[in-house]
N, C-alpha and C positions, 0 to 999 in steps of 0.2 A: 429781592425783588420788591418792587413797590406795588401794593394793591390799589387798584383804581375802580371807580364806578363805570359800569359799561356805557352809561348815557353820556360820559364825558369823552368817549373815544369815537373817532370817525374811521371806520374800517374801509379798506379799499374794496371795490366790487369784483376786481379780478387782479391776478398777479402774473406778471410776465415770467417767462422761463428763467430769466436772470434773477428776478426777485425770489422765486422759489429756490434756486440754487443757493442764493445768498442766505436765505432763512435756514435751509438745511445745513450749510456750512456753519452758520452761527450756532445752531442747534447741536451739531456735532461737537463743537468746542465747549459748549455749555454743559453737555452731559459727560464730559471727560474723555472724549476721543475714543470710544469703544473700539476694540481691535477688530470685532466682527463687522464694523461700519454701521453707519446710521440706519440704513434700510433694513438690516437684519436685527439690530438692537431695538429700534423703534420705527416700524414700518408706518409710513404716512401716505394718505391719499389726498390729492387735491380736490377741493370741493368750492363751489362758489354759489350755493344756493341762496343764502341770505347775504353773505359776504365771502370774500375769498379767504381760504385757510388751508393749511396742511393739517389734516385731521388723523388723529391716531385710529388705526383699524380697530374694530370692535373687540377682537381678542387681545389687544394690547392692554396691560395694565402697569404702565410706568408710573411710578410713585415719585412725588417730589415733596420735599419737607416731611417725609414719614408717612403721612395718611391722606395725601392730596393726589388724586388721580389726573394725570395729564390727559387733556382731551384734544387740543390743537394749538397750533402757533400760527400767527399771522402778523401783518404790519398795518399800521395805520396810514392815513394820508399824510401824516407828519413824519412818516418812516420810523416810527417806533415799533420794536419787536414786542408782541404781546403774547402771553401764554394764557390759555383758557384752561381751567381745571375744575374738578369737583372736589369740594371740601369734604370733611368727615360727615357732614349732614347731607351730602349729595346735592349741595347747592353750587351752581356754576359761578365761578369767580374768575376774575382777570387780573393779571400782573404784568406790569412793564418790566422787561429784563434790561439790565444795563451792562455795558461792556465790562464793567468792574467785577461782574459775577462769573467771568469766565476763569477757569483754574489757571 
């Protein structure tokens, strides 16, 4: 994953159902195709308060790279898939996920 500054990204204000399904499919592949399905493994809610995203439910604590807590996934206006996560200092960071990172 490539770490980026949030001010360099232009997030979409809303996501169509097709975009939401595409993001979920990509995320399902990225996390390793869990047998219980993505909705049980990592439940997500669609929100569009500041920008559109599929956000992890509060009780979810999916870890990426050991100690980083997944918060949400979205796409930019340039159709880049972006993961929002909290680092070990509880600071919100963003990473662009590439297709090369799928198992």
